[in-house]
All heavy atoms as an XYZ file, in Angstrom:
911
protein
N      41.063    119.702    122.810
C      41.757    120.330    121.793
C      43.049    121.194    122.347
O      44.035    121.197    121.817
C      40.918    121.278    121.003
C      41.613    121.821    119.743
S      40.382    122.593    118.813
C      41.445    123.525    117.612
N      42.839    121.870    123.497
C      43.804    122.646    124.080
C      45.089    121.721    124.409
O      46.154    122.081    124.220
C      43.341    123.452    125.185
N      44.771    120.543    124.799
C      45.826    119.664    125.289
C      46.631    119.208    124.005
O      47.892    119.238    123.994
C      45.346    118.386    125.928
C      46.246    117.400    126.364
C      47.051    117.933    127.559
N      48.385    117.626    127.530
C      49.410    118.194    127.972
N      49.311    119.403    128.599
N      50.717    117.752    127.886
N      45.973    119.048    122.868
C      46.612    118.658    121.632
C      47.565    119.917    121.142
O      48.591    119.631    120.766
C      45.575    118.454    120.518
C      46.238    118.130    119.150
C      47.091    116.932    119.099
C      45.029    118.034    118.151
N      47.134    121.155    121.323
C      47.841    122.307    120.929
C      49.117    122.425    121.856
O      50.141    122.581    121.257
C      47.035    123.573    121.033
C      47.930    124.763    120.854
C      45.913    123.584    120.068
N      48.960    122.031    123.083
C      50.144    122.136    123.963
C      51.100    121.026    123.622
O      52.311    121.256    123.635
C      49.647    121.952    125.432
C      48.932    123.170    125.983
C      48.361    122.957    127.304
O      48.779    121.989    128.001
O      47.621    123.872    127.775
N      50.485    119.935    123.271
C      51.443    118.719    122.891
C      52.236    119.100    121.686
O      53.408    118.764    121.461
C      50.683    117.433    122.686
C      50.194    116.865    124.020
O      50.602    117.359    125.084
O      49.290    116.074    123.985
N      51.481    119.683    120.666
C      52.245    120.023    119.392
C      53.190    121.104    119.683
O      54.387    121.033    119.140
C      51.171    120.591    118.429
C      50.295    119.446    117.885
C      51.888    121.263    117.258
C      49.095    119.874    117.017
N      52.941    122.037    120.575
C      53.870    123.097    120.940
C      55.045    122.529    121.614
O      56.241    123.208    121.351
N      55.048    121.479    122.349
C      56.232    120.994    122.952
C      56.924    119.974    122.098
O      58.013    119.538    122.499
C      55.823    120.274    124.306
O      54.969    119.113    123.982
N      56.392    119.608    120.997
C      57.104    118.625    120.010
C      58.199    119.502    119.383
O      58.315    120.668    119.493
C      56.065    118.127    119.049
N      59.146    118.683    118.666
C      60.168    119.344    117.925
C      59.596    120.416    117.078
O      58.479    120.339    116.497
C      60.853    118.217    117.141
C      60.437    117.040    117.903
C      59.119    117.219    118.476
N      60.291    121.455    116.865
C      59.723    122.656    116.184
C      59.247    122.376    114.800
O      58.270    122.812    114.231
C      60.781    123.832    116.226
C      60.243    125.038    115.560
C      61.175    126.241    115.846
N      60.817    127.374    114.925
C      60.194    128.400    115.353
N      59.891    128.587    116.580
N      59.923    129.363    114.529
N      60.066    121.512    114.047
C      59.652    121.241    112.769
C      60.312    119.890    112.268
O      61.319    119.507    112.936
C      59.987    122.214    111.826
C      61.461    122.584    111.850
C      61.818    124.067    111.343
O      60.992    124.903    111.527
N      63.052    124.174    110.772
N      59.715    119.158    111.400
C      60.185    117.901    111.001
C      61.211    118.055    109.785
O      61.935    117.182    109.433
C      58.989    116.926    110.513
O      58.374    117.618    109.572
N      61.128    119.177    109.192
C      62.017    119.461    108.031
C      62.713    120.751    108.264
O      62.082    121.851    108.568
C      61.134    119.598    106.817
C      62.012    119.755    105.512
O      62.961    120.539    105.476
N      61.424    119.182    104.446
N      64.020    120.778    108.096
C      64.837    122.031    108.419
C      64.483    123.187    107.552
O      64.744    124.326    107.809
C      66.312    121.660    108.372
N      63.847    122.950    106.433
C      63.532    123.976    105.551
C      62.040    124.655    105.679
O      61.773    125.603    105.104
C      63.596    123.575    104.069
C      65.119    123.028    103.771
C      65.370    121.796    103.726
C      66.023    123.951    103.580
C      66.692    121.275    103.313
C      67.308    123.584    103.274
C      67.688    122.291    103.161
O      68.947    121.911    102.992
N      61.467    124.087    106.678
C      60.098    124.615    107.038
C      60.145    125.718    108.061
O      61.053    125.537    109.013
C      59.166    123.473    107.440
C      58.847    122.334    106.539
C      58.001    121.373    107.268
C      58.122    122.940    105.315
N      59.436    126.684    107.948
C      59.409    127.813    108.856
C      57.875    128.179    109.230
O      57.058    128.068    108.324
C      60.233    129.003    108.458
C      59.550    129.584    107.174
C      61.655    128.709    108.257
C      60.121    131.023    106.723
N      57.743    128.635    110.369
C      56.366    129.107    110.684
C      56.134    130.350    110.049
O      56.876    131.285    110.119
C      56.282    129.253    112.311
C      56.221    128.139    113.170
C      56.251    128.541    114.698
C      54.900    127.391    112.932
N      54.945    130.417    109.493
C      54.636    131.716    108.791
C      54.192    132.660    109.790
O      54.284    134.042    109.590
C      53.570    131.513    107.693
C      54.095    130.684    106.578
C      53.123    130.583    105.459
C      53.771    129.723    104.368
N      52.871    129.643    103.117
N      53.583    132.359    110.876
C      53.056    133.165    111.844
C      53.730    132.749    113.247
O      53.239    131.700    113.800
C      51.525    133.229    111.984
C      51.091    134.156    113.081
C      50.861    133.638    110.681
N      54.735    133.427    113.648
C      55.382    132.954    114.885
C      54.573    133.028    116.077
O      54.597    132.021    116.916
C      56.740    133.771    114.956
C      57.455    133.374    116.417
C      57.637    133.659    113.980
N      53.709    134.050    116.257
C      52.864    134.171    117.399
C      51.423    133.625    117.078
O      50.471    134.203    117.562
C      52.847    135.646    117.871
C      52.226    136.502    116.846
O      52.104    136.097    115.648
N      51.881    137.728    117.170
N      51.335    132.457    116.461
C      50.020    131.924    116.112
C      49.089    131.740    117.252
O      47.864    131.694    117.175
C      50.218    130.656    115.346
C      50.893    129.557    116.087
C      52.198    129.282    116.038
C      50.343    128.544    116.728
N      52.407    128.210    116.811
C      51.321    127.671    117.351
C      48.940    128.220    117.089
C      50.997    126.678    118.214
C      48.720    127.235    117.982
C      49.802    126.400    118.451
N      49.692    131.434    118.453
C      48.782    131.234    119.564
C      47.910    132.429    120.068
O      47.033    132.282    120.835
C      49.652    130.681    120.778
C      50.169    129.313    120.507
C      50.934    128.732    121.632
N      51.452    127.526    121.342
C      51.966    126.669    122.185
N      51.897    126.889    123.290
N      52.448    125.489    121.719
N      48.430    133.612    119.804
C      47.751    134.858    120.167
C      46.595    135.226    119.160
O      45.851    136.055    119.407
C      48.799    135.960    120.261
O      49.263    136.263    118.872
C      49.825    135.809    121.132
N      46.451    134.530    118.053
C      45.408    134.844    117.064
C      44.067    134.206    117.433
O      43.992    133.232    118.151
C      45.868    134.211    115.767
C      46.873    135.061    115.003
C      48.146    135.425    115.539
C      46.840    135.566    113.630
N      48.829    136.156    114.607
C      48.005    136.208    113.448
C      45.759    135.597    112.675
C      48.382    136.903    112.181
C      46.123    136.239    111.463
C      47.401    136.782    111.251
N      43.084    134.769    116.980
C      41.609    134.263    117.098
C      41.402    133.501    115.838
O      41.544    134.096    114.781
C      40.719    135.390    117.308
N      40.981    132.214    116.024
C      40.572    131.393    114.776
C      39.105    131.285    114.812
O      38.457    131.008    115.805
C      41.244    130.088    114.996
C      42.784    130.172    114.987
C      43.495    130.478    116.008
C      43.364    130.069    113.710
C      44.872    130.509    115.952
C      44.815    130.165    113.570
C      45.544    130.374    114.810
O      46.869    130.525    114.676
N      38.549    131.761    113.664
C      37.068    131.762    113.524
C      36.565    130.639    112.488
O      37.355    130.365    111.606
C      36.627    133.076    113.151
O      37.112    133.374    111.710
C      37.030    134.113    114.007
N      35.324    130.200    112.777
C      34.740    129.265    111.766
C      33.220    129.319    111.931
O      32.788    129.508    112.978
C      35.303    127.899    111.940
C      35.007    127.007    110.795
O      34.798    127.525    109.668
O      35.296    125.805    110.881
N      32.557    129.164    110.806
C      31.093    129.057    110.803
C      30.721    127.760    110.228
O      31.479    126.942    109.611
N      29.496    127.243    110.492
C      29.053    125.934    110.046
C      27.576    125.986    109.839
O      26.902    126.755    110.248
C      29.377    124.812    111.182
O      28.571    125.133    112.234
N      27.238    125.055    108.911
C      25.844    125.007    108.524
C      25.446    123.431    108.343
O      26.249    122.771    107.824
C      25.640    125.728    107.253
S      24.003    125.793    106.649
N      24.292    123.164    108.871
C      23.867    121.749    108.663
C      22.315    121.650    108.549
O      21.646    122.467    108.999
C      24.346    120.749    109.864
C      23.651    121.090    111.133
C      24.069    120.233    112.280
N      23.320    120.512    113.391
C      23.214    119.828    114.416
N      23.706    118.600    114.385
N      22.471    120.102    115.389
N      21.931    120.620    107.932
C      20.460    120.397    107.798
C      19.915    119.513    109.028
O      20.567    118.459    109.407
C      20.152    119.588    106.489
N      18.982    120.016    109.784
C      18.363    119.368    110.859
C      16.903    119.319    110.771
O      16.183    120.380    110.832
C      18.954    119.979    112.290
C      18.377    119.508    113.577
C      19.190    118.232    113.826
O      20.264    118.152    113.337
N      18.704    117.427    114.768
N      16.248    118.115    110.732
C      14.851    118.006    110.535
C      14.277    118.880    109.415
O      13.229    119.617    109.529
C      14.156    118.332    111.845
C      14.646    117.433    113.008
O      14.900    116.262    112.805
N      14.630    117.978    114.104
N      14.894    118.829    108.200
C      14.477    119.661    107.129
C      14.863    121.127    107.135
O      14.316    121.867    106.253
N      15.466    121.509    108.175
C      15.700    122.973    108.302
C      17.333    123.213    108.400
O      17.931    122.309    108.828
C      15.045    123.597    109.614
C      13.530    123.591    109.549
C      12.977    124.639    110.206
O      13.565    125.391    111.022
N      11.680    124.822    110.119
N      17.644    124.320    107.941
C      19.146    124.664    108.011
C      19.351    125.392    109.351
O      18.836    126.344    109.630
C      19.436    125.593    106.776
C      20.766    125.682    106.487
C      21.039    126.261    105.116
O      20.870    125.569    104.129
N      21.485    127.478    104.972
N      20.419    124.857    110.033
C      20.904    125.423    111.186
C      22.388    125.961    111.047
O      23.184    125.117    110.437
C      20.899    124.410    112.317
C      19.511    123.929    112.812
C      19.657    122.967    113.905
O      20.650    122.548    114.365
O      18.518    122.745    114.441
N      22.597    127.162    111.548
C      23.935    127.643    111.380
C      24.495    127.992    112.825
O      23.807    128.227    113.800
C      23.969    128.931    110.612
O      23.108    129.852    111.177
C      23.593    128.635    109.186
N      25.753    128.034    112.932
C      26.450    128.407    114.086
C      27.815    128.749    113.813
O      28.327    128.592    112.648
N      28.553    129.408    114.848
C      29.894    129.825    114.595
C      30.669    129.968    115.805
O      30.087    129.862    116.854
C      29.841    131.286    113.882
N      31.906    129.997    115.703
C      32.721    130.088    116.991
C      34.085    130.765    116.805
O      34.540    130.930    115.700
N      34.636    130.995    117.911
C      35.973    131.648    117.983
C      36.874    130.818    118.950
O      36.344    130.550    120.011
C      35.924    133.191    118.447
C      34.968    133.963    117.629
C      37.301    133.784    118.470
C      34.573    135.266    118.238
N      38.109    130.694    118.653
C      39.040    129.961    119.457
C      40.241    130.707    119.560
O      40.882    131.085    118.518
C      39.223    128.482    119.112
C      40.244    127.737    119.941
C      39.918    127.453    121.268
C      41.555    127.479    119.405
C      40.845    126.883    122.070
C      42.449    126.810    120.276
C      42.039    126.567    121.592
O      43.039    125.913    122.339
N      40.839    130.875    120.756
C      42.126    131.554    120.892
C      43.024    130.540    121.677
O      42.716    130.314    122.884
C      42.101    132.935    121.669
S      43.661    133.597    121.851
N      44.082    130.007    121.101
C      44.946    129.072    121.778
C      45.675    129.537    123.072
O      45.795    128.805    124.006
C      45.924    128.509    120.702
C      45.373    128.923    119.455
C      44.474    130.141    119.685
N      45.957    130.835    123.040
C      46.760    131.345    124.050
C      45.972    131.288    125.340
O      46.510    130.946    126.403
C      47.169    132.829    123.793
C      48.154    133.403    124.885
C      49.449    132.868    124.965
C      48.310    134.946    124.554
N      44.751    131.673    125.357
C      43.852    131.801    126.582
C      42.997    130.559    126.665
O      42.267    130.335    127.703
C      43.078    132.979    126.664
O      42.238    133.044    125.441
C      43.840    134.286    126.521
N      43.027    129.763    125.655
C      42.082    128.464    125.541
C      40.584    129.008    125.674
O      39.828    128.348    126.123
C      42.418    127.462    126.649
C      41.682    126.181    126.268
O      41.605    125.827    125.233
O      41.225    125.481    127.342
N      40.277    130.293    125.144
C      38.947    130.747    125.130
C      38.189    130.324    123.959
O      38.723    130.223    122.902
C      38.926    132.235    125.345
O      39.438    132.857    124.174
N      37.005    129.845    124.177
C      36.048    129.353    123.164
C      34.697    130.160    123.296
O      34.219    130.296    124.340
C      35.805    127.868    123.363
C      36.983    126.963    123.293
C      36.770    125.596    123.830
C      38.032    124.831    124.027
N      38.470    124.835    125.374
N      34.403    130.780    122.170
C      33.244    131.643    122.155
C      32.232    131.084    121.093
O      32.612    130.977    119.935
C      33.492    133.076    121.889
C      34.540    133.552    122.909
C      32.366    134.003    121.890
C      35.215    134.918    122.538
N      30.975    130.762    121.601
C      29.986    130.336    120.589
C      29.230    131.621    120.090
O      28.989    132.557    120.734
C      28.921    129.527    121.294
C      27.718    129.179    120.378
C      27.873    128.254    119.388
C      26.553    129.798    120.592
C      26.717    128.034    118.497
C      25.464    129.619    119.848
C      25.569    128.743    118.692
N      29.008    131.627    118.836
C      28.383    132.833    118.176
C      26.991    132.333    117.410
O      27.107    131.353    116.715
C      29.350    133.441    117.030
C      28.648    134.596    116.348
C      30.659    133.844    117.648
N      26.011    133.060    117.660
C      24.667    132.818    117.130
C      24.635    133.727    115.834
O      24.341    134.890    116.154
C      23.599    133.000    118.102
C      22.182    132.691    117.491
C      22.028    131.288    116.992
O      22.342    130.318    117.606
O      21.595    131.244    115.841
N      24.601    133.204    114.652
C      24.509    134.129    113.487
C      23.185    134.736    113.280
O      23.014    135.803    112.660
C      24.753    133.187    112.310
C      25.466    132.033    112.837
C      24.976    131.914    114.249
N      22.059    134.292    113.830
C      20.695    134.859    113.867
C      20.202    135.035    112.484
O      19.475    136.043    112.159
C      20.731    136.309    114.553
C      20.894    136.029    116.044
O      20.529    135.129    116.744
N      21.711    137.085    116.622
N      20.390    134.065    111.648
C      19.843    134.050    110.301
C      18.507    133.344    110.228
O      18.318    132.470    111.104
N      17.695    133.610    109.257
C      16.414    132.914    109.165
C      16.088    132.847    107.687
O      16.291    133.786    106.965
C      15.215    133.625    109.930
N      15.544    131.781    107.160
C      15.104    131.598    105.876
C      16.296    131.640    104.862
O      17.304    131.146    105.094
N      16.176    132.531    103.945
C      17.044    132.648    102.845
C      18.330    133.229    103.351
O      19.503    133.022    102.634
C      16.543    133.497    101.672
C      17.282    133.272    100.384
C      16.357    134.906    102.067
C      16.715    133.838     99.166
N      18.475    134.038    104.469
C      19.700    134.593    104.899
C      20.317    133.659    106.029
O      21.359    134.165    106.616
C      19.502    135.979    105.500
C      18.557    136.036    106.606
C      19.053    136.903    104.430
C      18.611    137.367    107.371
N      19.850    132.576    106.176
C      20.560    131.583    107.108
C      21.588    130.798    106.352
O      21.305    129.665    106.041
C      19.473    130.650    107.727
C      19.948    130.005    109.078
O      20.832    130.468    109.777
N      19.360    128.844    109.407
N      22.721    131.334    106.116
C      23.710    130.681    105.334
C      25.054    130.496    106.042
O      25.352    131.140    106.955
C      24.010    131.551    104.033
O      24.509    132.799    104.501
C      22.646    131.779    103.308
N      25.892    129.632    105.459
C      27.255    129.429    105.968
C      28.045    130.726    105.879
O      28.877    131.103    106.790
C      27.946    128.235    105.195
C      29.345    128.056    105.807
C      28.080    128.613    103.743
C      29.357    127.392    107.089
N      27.833    131.585    104.842
C      28.544    132.886    104.668
C      28.174    133.809    105.887
O      28.974    134.447    106.375
C      28.193    133.677    103.465
S      28.905    132.585    101.900
N      26.897    133.800    106.258
C      26.463    134.681    107.336
C      27.179    134.198    108.608
O      27.657    134.951    109.535
C      25.085    134.636    107.451
C      24.432    135.446    108.580
C      22.999    135.341    108.716
N      22.510    136.364    109.756
C      22.085    137.580    109.456
N      22.113    137.995    108.135
N      21.558    138.433    110.419
N      27.241    132.762    108.810
C      27.932    132.296    109.970
C      29.340    132.634    110.018
O      29.881    133.042    111.114
C      27.689    130.840    110.091
N      30.101    132.526    108.989
C      31.479    132.905    108.943
C      31.625    134.360    109.138
O      32.544    134.722    110.040
C      32.088    132.614    107.447
C      31.963    131.038    107.059
C      33.119    130.370    107.597
O      34.032    130.853    108.414
O      33.266    129.140    107.304
N      30.862    135.315    108.721
C      31.005    136.693    108.884
C      30.577    137.027    110.404
O      31.175    137.949    110.972
C      30.050    137.452    107.897
C      30.541    137.595    106.524
C      29.474    138.142    105.616
C      31.778    138.557    106.454
N      29.665    136.313    110.925
C      29.216    136.542    112.324
C      30.503    136.102    113.211
O      30.613    136.858    114.278
C      28.084    135.705    112.714
N      31.121    135.115    112.948
C      32.404    134.755    113.829
C      33.369    135.819    113.686
O      33.993    136.169    114.791
C      32.865    133.442    113.336
N      33.684    136.307    112.534
C      34.596    137.370    112.389
C      34.170    138.713    112.968
O      34.990    139.273    113.831
C      35.015    137.643    110.884
C      35.581    136.395    110.236
C      35.819    138.900    110.684
C      35.684    136.360    108.706
N      32.978    139.030    112.875
C      32.470    140.137    113.559
C      32.602    140.037    115.108
O      32.927    141.075    115.827
C      31.029    140.484    113.224
N      32.311    138.825    115.718
C      32.294    138.594    117.145
C      33.843    138.711    117.605
O      34.054    139.206    118.642
C      31.713    137.276    117.422
N      34.761    138.231    116.762
C      36.144    138.382    117.078
C      36.576    139.704    117.246
O      37.199    140.106    118.169
C      36.971    137.623    116.100
N      36.098    140.677    116.340
C      36.365    142.001    116.510
C      35.730    142.621    117.683
O      36.289    143.467    118.329
C      35.952    142.711    115.165
C      36.804    142.220    113.881
C      35.962    144.332    115.331
C      36.269    142.651    112.693
N      34.521    142.318    117.886
C      33.776    142.742    119.067
C      34.448    142.372    120.376
O      34.433    143.152    121.429
C      32.401    142.265    119.156
O      31.772    142.605    117.876
C      31.602    142.748    120.239
N      35.154    141.335    120.404
C      35.881    140.785    121.561
C      37.392    141.244    121.652
O      38.221    140.729    122.361
C      35.886    139.276    121.657
C      34.582    138.714    122.111
N      33.362    138.530    121.326
C      34.098    138.429    123.359
C      32.447    138.026    122.028
N      32.724    138.042    123.278
N      37.658    142.295    120.864
C      38.887    142.931    120.721
C      40.052    142.266    120.186
O      41.243    142.465    120.485
C      39.231    143.467    122.166
O      38.258    144.406    122.604
N      39.832    141.136    119.434
C      40.959    140.420    118.831
C      41.296    141.311    117.448
O      40.371    141.807    116.751
C      40.459    139.034    118.348
C      40.241    138.082    119.524
C      38.929    137.732    119.943
C      41.443    137.590    120.143
C      38.870    136.870    120.946
C      41.277    136.624    121.134
C      40.056    136.272    121.579
O      39.810    135.386    122.605
N      42.600    141.385    117.369
C      43.071    142.177    116.196
C      43.632    141.297    115.198
O      43.752    141.664    113.964
C      44.105    143.208    116.623
O      45.095    142.603    117.330
C      43.484    144.303    117.492
N      44.162    140.165    115.514
C      44.695    139.132    114.598
C      43.680    138.071    114.443
O      43.475    137.222    115.397
C      46.048    138.614    115.086
C      47.153    139.707    115.070
O      47.252    140.475    114.202
N      47.985    139.662    116.096
N      43.077    137.886    113.274
C      41.937    136.987    113.145
C      42.248    136.049    111.921
O      42.549    136.606    110.829
C      40.703    137.677    112.981
C      40.352    138.663    114.183
C      39.512    136.669    112.685
C      39.216    139.618    113.911
N      42.166    134.748    112.099
C      42.247    133.836    110.981
C      41.036    133.197    110.684
O      40.136    132.908    111.595
C      43.261    132.784    111.388
N      40.704    133.052    109.473
C      39.550    132.355    109.014
C      39.738    131.613    107.733
O      40.629    131.930    106.981
C      38.383    133.535    108.646
O      37.232    132.908    108.079
N      38.976    130.596    107.619
C      39.015    129.770    106.313
C      38.116    130.238    105.123
O      38.029    129.632    104.267
C      38.809    128.315    106.560
C      37.443    127.979    107.069
O      36.687    128.995    107.297
O      37.207    126.718    107.245
N      37.547    131.381    105.427
C      36.558    131.996    104.541
C      37.051    133.147    103.756
O      36.920    134.334    104.200
C      35.307    132.332    105.257
O      34.274    132.942    104.338
N      37.653    132.908    102.653
C      38.111    134.016    101.757
C      36.967    134.861    101.324
O      37.149    136.137    101.187
C      38.876    133.458    100.528
C      39.531    134.466     99.604
C      40.561    135.368    100.459
C      40.210    133.734     98.433
N      35.768    134.358    101.077
C      34.680    135.048    100.654
C      34.201    136.080    101.725
O      33.964    137.240    101.496
C      33.509    134.087    100.515
O      33.763    133.258     99.358
C      32.153    134.847    100.123
N      34.364    135.755    103.009
C      34.156    136.768    104.062
C      35.134    137.901    103.965
O      34.617    139.034    104.102
C      34.129    135.980    105.363
O      33.175    135.016    105.541
N      36.320    137.696    103.725
C      37.239    138.782    103.673
C      37.088    139.589    102.509
O      37.164    140.856    102.521
C      38.781    138.248    103.706
C      39.148    137.720    105.013
C      39.534    136.463    105.173
C      39.064    138.493    106.211
C      40.003    135.841    106.438
C      39.422    138.061    107.418
C      39.896    136.659    107.549
N      36.599    138.931    101.387
C      36.222    139.756    100.143
C      34.993    140.668    100.523
O      34.982    141.865    100.023
C      35.909    138.994     98.956
C      37.073    138.326     98.309
N      37.983    139.182     97.709
C      37.663    137.072     98.232
C      39.146    138.360     97.223
N      38.759    137.111     97.566
N      34.035    140.140    101.171
C      32.807    141.001    101.544
C      33.132    142.134    102.479
O      32.577    143.159    102.332
C      31.746    140.086    102.167
C      31.155    138.970    101.150
C      30.370    139.758    100.122
O      29.698    140.810    100.312
N      30.448    139.355     98.889
N      34.053    141.842    103.474
C      34.384    142.854    104.290
C      35.202    143.983    103.597
O      34.875    145.204    103.861
C      35.399    142.394    105.441
C      34.442    141.484    106.401
C      35.992    143.382    106.350
C      35.309    140.515    107.329
N      36.087    143.555    102.710
C      36.769    144.572    101.871
C      35.878    145.360    101.093
O      35.951    146.689    101.005
C      37.697    143.870    101.018
C      38.691    144.744    100.195
C      39.791    143.997     99.455
N      40.689    144.930     98.927
C      40.647    145.387     97.650
N      39.554    145.230     96.956
N      41.613    146.208     97.260
N      34.826    144.708    100.439
C      33.905    145.356     99.569
C      33.066    146.384    100.444
O      32.844    147.538    100.073
C      32.908    144.369     98.932
C      31.987    144.952     98.033
C      31.382    143.805     97.148
C      29.859    143.777     97.411
N      29.192    142.643     96.627
N      32.674    146.016    101.684
C      31.920    146.894    102.486
C      32.714    148.046    102.891
O      32.229    149.166    102.978
C      31.533    146.181    103.838
C      30.812    146.965    104.867
C      29.501    147.582    104.346
O      28.863    147.004    103.504
N      29.093    148.722    104.879
N      34.037    147.839    103.144
C      34.850    149.010    103.462
C      35.106    150.021    102.417
O      35.187    151.221    102.590
C      36.201    148.516    104.070
C      36.103    147.748    105.487
C      37.390    147.269    105.741
C      35.632    148.754    106.473
N      35.384    149.348    101.238
C      35.735    150.218    100.005
C      34.558    150.792     99.260
O      34.627    151.849     98.696
C      36.612    149.378     99.159
C      37.981    148.916     99.657
C      38.707    148.185     98.654
C      38.830    150.249    100.098
N      33.503    150.110     99.237
C      32.221    150.523     98.525
C      30.977    150.136     99.263
O      30.218    149.211     98.847
C      32.143    149.744     97.055
C      33.327    150.006     96.278
O      33.706    151.272     96.048
O      33.968    149.123     95.614
N      30.665    150.808    100.403
C      29.610    150.463    101.187
C      28.260    150.546    100.412
O      27.322    149.752    100.933
C      29.665    151.368    102.342
C      30.543    152.541    101.948
C      31.528    151.961    100.848
N      28.235    151.404     99.426
C      26.871    151.543     98.747
C      26.532    150.277     97.998
O      25.295    150.078     97.659
C      26.968    152.738     97.818
C      27.878    152.576     96.597
C      29.347    152.894     96.856
O      29.677    153.325     98.022
O      30.243    152.698     96.079
N      27.411    149.359     97.707
C      27.095    148.135     97.042
C      26.314    147.179     97.847
O      25.713    146.228     97.498
C      28.406    147.450     96.494
C      28.990    148.153     95.449
C      30.210    147.377     94.923
C      30.758    148.117     93.624
N      31.948    147.460     93.093
N      26.351    147.470     99.202
C      25.652    146.542    100.156
C      24.333    147.116    100.589
O      23.633    146.524    101.441
C      26.549    146.250    101.370
C      27.508    145.185    101.241
N      28.652    145.268    101.733
C      27.439    143.934    100.502
C      29.346    144.064    101.374
N      28.606    143.415    100.608
N      23.853    148.279    100.131
C      22.697    148.994    100.577
C      21.547    148.056    100.375
O      20.620    148.037    101.150
C      22.496    150.257     99.846
C      23.366    151.368    100.360
C      23.161    152.714     99.406
C      23.200    151.750    101.764
N      21.398    147.370     99.224
C      20.284    146.548     98.937
C      20.536    145.187     98.949
O      19.880    144.238     98.355
C      19.638    147.018     97.563
C      19.072    148.328     97.621
C      18.497    148.824     96.276
N      17.991    150.261     96.341
C      18.811    151.329     96.418
N      20.053    151.172     96.268
N      18.167    152.439     96.410
N      21.661    144.635     99.538
C      22.148    143.281     99.686
C      21.248    142.559    100.562
O      20.730    142.990    101.558
C      23.527    143.198    100.226
C      24.216    141.841    100.026
N      24.027    140.827    100.894
C      25.132    141.367     99.162
C      24.568    139.770    100.493
N      25.246    140.140     99.458
N      20.890    141.381    100.179
C      19.966    140.489    100.964
C      20.296    140.419    102.481
O      19.418    140.250    103.245
C      19.648    139.084    100.176
C      18.393    138.412    100.798
C      20.899    138.321    100.395
C      17.849    137.372     99.947
N      21.641    140.376    102.688
C      21.944    140.257    104.040
C      22.606    141.578    104.630
O      23.539    141.652    105.266
C      23.104    139.233    104.235
C      22.570    137.731    103.918
C      23.494    136.655    104.248
O      24.314    136.858    105.268
N      23.399    135.533    103.552
N      22.053    142.632    104.074
C      22.530    144.114    104.384
C      22.296    144.464    105.901
O      22.608    145.553    106.265
N      21.774    143.594    106.741
C      21.521    143.930    108.117
C      22.870    143.824    108.816
O      23.188    144.114    109.914
C      20.539    143.045    108.767
C      20.888    141.598    108.813
O      21.745    141.108    108.028
O      20.191    140.878    109.618
């Protein structure tokens, strides 16, 4: 994947003169993702972080079990791990995760009895 990113980086900047990069320094960002799949009748989750600038890849174990072993937990675990690894610019495809983080910061009492409140 890193080779593909380098190839894209060396390609012409854009195919359309009216297109502009929304994030000029996109290679310095940490990209997070969580996943969930069924394996032998059980749900397995995992997550990861990728930073194009350093080509670093970090596997994250969400540590969910039973009812709390969800894709949302995996997405949040990846974002939390990115913060733990000192990334300050984090991209995720999980808008739900960002809403949950915002809710925790603004109204922490709403998560006191949340099923995933750990």
